[in-house]
MIDRENBA-707395 format. One record per residue (C-alpha): residue in one letter; x, y, z. Coordinates in nm, 2 decimals. Example, Ala and Ser with C-alpha at 12.3 -4.5 7.8 and 13.67 -1.06 7.14 Angstrom:
<sites>
SITE residu     px     py     pz
SITE      A   1.23  -0.45   0.78
SITE      S   1.37  -0.11   0.71
</sites>
This chain:
<sites>
SITE residu     px     py     pz
SITE      M  -3.54  -1.44  -3.87
SITE      A  -3.65  -1.28  -3.50
SITE      T  -3.91  -1.44  -3.33
SITE      F  -4.02  -1.19  -3.14
SITE      F  -3.90  -0.82  -3.07
SITE      G  -3.54  -0.77  -2.93
SITE      E  -3.43  -1.07  -3.00
SITE      V  -3.10  -1.14  -3.08
SITE      V  -3.06  -1.30  -3.41
SITE      P  -2.67  -1.49  -3.53
SITE      A  -2.59  -1.46  -3.82
SITE      Y  -2.39  -1.68  -4.09
SITE      S  -2.21  -1.64  -4.37
SITE      R  -2.06  -1.90  -4.60
SITE      A  -1.79  -1.66  -4.76
SITE      V  -1.60  -1.81  -4.37
SITE      E  -1.36  -2.08  -4.47
SITE      E  -1.44  -2.43  -4.25
SITE      G  -1.10  -2.45  -4.15
SITE      E  -1.05  -2.05  -3.94
SITE      D  -1.29  -2.15  -3.68
SITE      D  -1.00  -2.42  -3.54
SITE      S  -0.72  -2.15  -3.65
SITE      E  -0.92  -1.93  -3.38
SITE      E  -0.94  -2.22  -3.11
SITE      E  -0.66  -2.21  -3.16
SITE      E  -0.54  -1.94  -3.15
SITE      N  -0.75  -1.81  -2.84
SITE      E  -0.60  -2.11  -2.61
SITE      E  -0.25  -2.02  -2.73
SITE      D  -0.39  -1.63  -2.57
SITE      R  -0.51  -1.78  -2.26
SITE      E  -0.21  -1.99  -2.20
SITE      I  -0.02  -1.66  -2.21
SITE      R  -0.27  -1.46  -2.02
SITE      N  -0.29  -1.75  -1.74
SITE      E   0.15  -1.72  -1.74
SITE      I   0.12  -1.33  -1.68
SITE      Q  -0.13  -1.35  -1.40
SITE      K   0.05  -1.63  -1.24
SITE      K   0.38  -1.39  -1.27
SITE      R   0.20  -1.04  -1.15
SITE      E   0.08  -1.26  -0.84
SITE      V   0.17  -1.10  -0.53
SITE      H   0.31  -1.35  -0.21
SITE      V   0.32  -1.22   0.14
SITE      H   0.53  -1.41   0.37
SITE      W   0.57  -1.44   0.70
SITE      N   0.85  -1.53   0.97
SITE      P   0.76  -1.92   1.11
SITE      E   0.65  -1.76   1.41
SITE      I   0.33  -1.59   1.27
SITE      T   0.29  -1.87   1.05
SITE      K   0.21  -2.08   1.28
SITE      S   0.02  -1.83   1.47
SITE      I  -0.18  -1.80   1.17
SITE      D  -0.25  -2.17   1.06
SITE      T  -0.35  -2.27   1.43
SITE      S  -0.59  -1.99   1.49
SITE      S  -0.94  -2.11   1.37
SITE      A  -1.00  -1.80   1.20
SITE      K  -0.66  -1.78   0.97
SITE      A  -0.55  -1.48   1.08
SITE      F  -0.30  -1.30   1.38
SITE      Q  -0.44  -1.10   1.61
SITE      C  -0.31  -0.77   1.53
SITE      S  -0.45  -0.41   1.71
SITE      D  -0.26  -0.13   1.47
SITE      L  -0.14  -0.21   1.15
SITE      I   0.06   0.14   1.00
SITE      L   0.17   0.10   0.65
SITE      A   0.37   0.37   0.50
SITE      A   0.31   0.39   0.11
SITE      G   0.58   0.61  -0.03
SITE      P   0.94   0.71   0.05
SITE      N   0.88   0.99   0.23
SITE      A   0.61   0.79   0.45
SITE      A   0.81   0.51   0.45
SITE      G   1.16   0.79   0.62
SITE      F   0.90   0.91   0.88
SITE      L   0.86   0.58   1.00
SITE      S   1.22   0.48   1.02
SITE      A   1.32   0.82   1.16
SITE      F   1.05   0.89   1.46
SITE      V   0.90   0.51   1.53
SITE      L   1.17   0.26   1.38
SITE      S   1.48   0.41   1.54
SITE      S   1.49   0.35   1.90
SITE      G   1.32   0.04   2.08
SITE      S   1.41  -0.33   1.94
SITE      W   1.25  -0.43   1.65
SITE      E   1.22  -0.73   1.45
SITE      T   1.11  -0.84   1.05
SITE      V   0.79  -1.05   1.04
SITE      G   0.77  -1.11   0.73
SITE      S   0.70  -0.89   0.39
SITE      V   0.54  -0.85   0.03
SITE      T   0.65  -1.00  -0.29
SITE      L   0.52  -0.88  -0.67
SITE      W   0.70  -0.81  -1.00
SITE      N   0.59  -0.58  -1.24
SITE      E   0.65  -0.31  -1.50
SITE      R   0.85  -0.10  -1.21
SITE      C   0.88  -0.37  -0.94
SITE      K   1.12  -0.61  -1.02
SITE      T   1.16  -0.85  -0.69
SITE      T   1.06  -1.17  -0.72
SITE      A   0.86  -1.42  -0.48
SITE      N   1.14  -1.65  -0.40
SITE      Q   1.25  -1.32  -0.21
SITE      Q   1.16  -1.37   0.15
SITE      L   1.26  -1.05   0.26
SITE      P   1.37  -0.82  -0.02
SITE      A   1.66  -0.61   0.04
SITE      G   1.56  -0.40  -0.27
SITE      P   1.27  -0.18  -0.31
SITE      S   0.90  -0.32  -0.15
SITE      C   0.72  -0.41   0.14
SITE      V   0.88  -0.53   0.49
SITE      F   0.68  -0.56   0.80
SITE      H   0.83  -0.52   1.16
SITE      R   0.67  -0.57   1.50
SITE      P   0.86  -0.40   1.79
SITE      T   0.91  -0.73   2.07
SITE      D   0.75  -0.52   2.36
SITE      K   0.44  -0.49   2.14
SITE      P   0.40  -0.77   1.94
SITE      D   0.03  -0.66   1.85
SITE      V   0.11  -0.39   1.64
SITE      L   0.27  -0.43   1.28
SITE      I   0.44  -0.20   1.03
SITE      C   0.48  -0.17   0.67
SITE      Q   0.67   0.04   0.49
SITE      C   0.58   0.00   0.13
SITE      T   0.85   0.17  -0.11
SITE      C   0.75  -0.04  -0.43
SITE      H   0.50   0.05  -0.69
SITE      V   0.24  -0.20  -0.67
SITE      A   0.02  -0.15  -1.06
SITE      E  -0.36  -0.12  -1.03
SITE      D  -0.40  -0.47  -1.14
SITE      Q  -0.20  -0.57  -0.81
SITE      L  -0.36  -0.37  -0.55
SITE      F  -0.68  -0.59  -0.51
SITE      Q  -0.47  -0.85  -0.39
SITE      W  -0.23  -0.68  -0.20
SITE      A  -0.56  -0.61  -0.01
SITE      E  -0.69  -0.87   0.01
SITE      K  -0.40  -1.08   0.15
SITE      V  -0.23  -0.85   0.38
SITE      L  -0.55  -0.75   0.54
SITE      G  -0.64  -1.11   0.50
SITE      S  -0.39  -1.28   0.75
SITE      I  -0.53  -1.05   1.00
SITE      Q  -0.82  -1.07   1.25
SITE      K  -1.00  -0.77   1.19
SITE      T  -1.18  -0.80   1.53
SITE      G  -1.02  -0.52   1.74
SITE      L  -0.77  -0.37   1.43
SITE      T  -0.75  -0.02   1.34
SITE      V  -0.52   0.05   1.06
SITE      T  -0.33   0.38   1.02
SITE      V  -0.22   0.46   0.62
SITE      L   0.09   0.72   0.57
SITE      S   0.13   0.82   0.21
SITE      D   0.32   1.06  -0.02
SITE      C   0.14   1.21  -0.32
SITE      S   0.24   1.48  -0.59
SITE      V   0.05   1.85  -0.46
SITE      A   0.00   1.85  -0.87
SITE      E  -0.29   1.63  -0.78
SITE      Y  -0.41   1.84  -0.52
SITE      K  -0.75   2.02  -0.70
SITE      T  -0.88   2.32  -0.52
SITE      P  -0.99   2.65  -0.59
SITE      D  -0.79   2.85  -0.52
SITE      S  -0.35   2.80  -0.65
SITE      V  -0.16   2.57  -0.56
SITE      S   0.08   2.83  -0.50
SITE      T  -0.13   2.97  -0.16
SITE      I  -0.06   2.68  -0.02
SITE      S   0.24   2.56   0.18
SITE      V   0.38   2.27   0.00
SITE      P   0.39   2.01   0.19
SITE      F   0.07   1.97   0.40
SITE      L  -0.18   1.69   0.46
SITE      R  -0.49   1.61   0.45
SITE      A  -0.66   1.28   0.67
SITE      L  -0.99   1.04   0.51
SITE      K  -1.12   0.81   0.67
SITE      T  -1.38   0.53   0.74
SITE      R  -1.67   0.54   0.87
SITE      H  -1.57   0.31   1.19
SITE      Y  -1.31   0.46   1.24
SITE      K  -1.35   0.71   1.58
SITE      E  -1.10   0.89   1.65
SITE      A  -1.05   1.29   1.52
SITE      P  -0.79   1.33   1.26
SITE      H  -0.47   1.53   1.33
SITE      C  -0.53   1.74   1.02
SITE      P  -0.80   1.88   0.85
SITE      L  -1.03   1.63   0.61
SITE      L  -0.91   1.60   0.27
SITE      E  -1.18   1.82   0.08
SITE      Q  -1.43   1.70  -0.26
SITE      P  -1.34   1.68  -0.49
SITE      N  -1.02   1.56  -0.42
SITE      V  -0.99   1.11  -0.41
SITE      I  -0.76   0.92  -0.31
SITE      T  -0.52   0.62  -0.57
SITE      G  -0.30   0.30  -0.60
SITE      L  -0.22   0.15  -0.30
SITE      P  -0.41   0.39  -0.01
SITE      A  -0.72   0.36  -0.18
SITE      A  -0.75  -0.02  -0.19
SITE      V  -0.65  -0.04   0.18
SITE      L  -0.88   0.19   0.31
SITE      S  -1.20   0.08   0.06
SITE      H  -1.12  -0.29   0.21
SITE      C  -1.13  -0.15   0.50
SITE      Q  -1.48  -0.03   0.48
SITE      V  -1.61  -0.29   0.26
SITE      F  -1.54  -0.54   0.60
SITE      G  -1.64  -0.22   0.88
SITE      I  -1.24  -0.15   0.93
SITE      P  -1.22   0.17   1.19
SITE      A  -0.88   0.27   0.91
SITE      V  -0.77   0.64   0.88
SITE      L  -0.54   0.78   0.59
SITE      Y  -0.35   1.12   0.60
SITE      Q  -0.16   1.20   0.27
SITE      C   0.07   1.45   0.21
SITE      Y   0.14   1.66  -0.10
SITE      S   0.50   1.79  -0.17
SITE      D   0.62   1.87  -0.47
SITE      V   0.93   1.69  -0.40
SITE      V   0.92   1.31  -0.48
SITE      K   1.18   1.15  -0.42
SITE      P   1.34   1.16  -0.04
SITE      D   1.30   1.48   0.17
SITE      S   1.37   1.58   0.49
SITE      V   1.06   1.83   0.48
SITE      T   0.88   1.67   0.32
SITE      M   0.91   1.38   0.62
SITE      E   0.87   1.61   0.87
SITE      A   0.49   1.68   0.73
SITE      Y   0.38   1.42   0.92
SITE      K   0.55   1.46   1.25
SITE      P   0.13   1.57   1.39
SITE      T   0.01   1.20   1.29
SITE      V   0.25   1.12   1.64
SITE      S  -0.06   1.20   1.80
SITE      C  -0.23   0.95   1.67
SITE      R  -0.36   0.63   1.89
SITE      S  -0.15   0.40   1.71
SITE      L   0.21   0.58   1.67
SITE      S   0.18   0.70   2.02
SITE      R   0.22   0.34   2.14
SITE      V   0.54   0.25   1.95
SITE      M   0.63   0.67   1.96
SITE      K   1.01   0.67   2.15
SITE      L   1.22   0.93   2.08
SITE      D   1.27   1.26   2.14
SITE      S   1.15   1.48   1.88
SITE      S   1.48   1.67   1.87
SITE      E   1.62   1.27   1.84
SITE      S   1.38   1.23   1.58
SITE      V   1.50   1.48   1.33
SITE      D   1.84   1.46   1.36
SITE      I   1.80   1.05   1.24
SITE      L   1.59   1.20   1.02
SITE      K   1.86   1.44   0.83
SITE      K   2.11   1.13   0.78
SITE      L   1.84   0.93   0.63
SITE      V   1.83   1.18   0.37
SITE      R   2.19   1.26   0.31
SITE      V   2.24   0.89   0.28
SITE      N   1.92   0.81   0.09
SITE      E   2.10   1.14  -0.11
SITE      A   2.49   1.00  -0.15
SITE      Q   2.34   0.67  -0.25
SITE      S   2.16   0.85  -0.52
SITE      N   2.50   0.96  -0.62
SITE      L   2.62   0.64  -0.74
SITE      Y   2.37   0.62  -0.99
SITE      T   2.37   1.03  -1.12
</sites>
């Protein structure tokens, strides 16, 4: 019987056998064990080389110094960096992110996976710049982990984050017909603390960003890290030279201009070679 308005009164029934509660508790315990195993399997693991690991362990903030983090999410964004940035100068692979989900089968035992994953590169002459190429799928329940663990390893003071991301033009919302827009095209979105003017139009409402770029920008917004996203809308999901070239306006960004060394014509030639190699590899499985 309720003693005041709004009180929740538990109801009991003699129709329930005493043994049912025990079986439910055992079942719940078993469910919890299964859930814990799944959560452990889906953990995101960040691996750094010995030099960076040592700098993280010895620093008071338990993070290493980095002034520019450039993240490419998607095959065309990653291909653009390979052709226009990583193909010149001296670079070293300094770390990786490994994870498991239904669409990405890399395991935590792979320190630097050869297959699709997230790999970090650093120029030997500018060790404060870090480039991450992420071509694997990061599931929704792993996005927070990815952003928290990767950005948590980097000192936030003086850090600027630049994100290049692939997106299907079908997700772009506009009152006009998409057929009237020249595809592919770039749109930008920045955090409050990012002061540089973006090198393409800003993303219009009611468009939203999702996936890894959204997780990274949200993390940067919360922690006051200057960050900008350049999202390329394309009607091609596989590596494509035209889509990769759509990222060319971003080379004027301060962060990318620091590591850009190749002549534009040389970069285009390298880009076309990358696409041809990818097409040849894809034909092996068609």
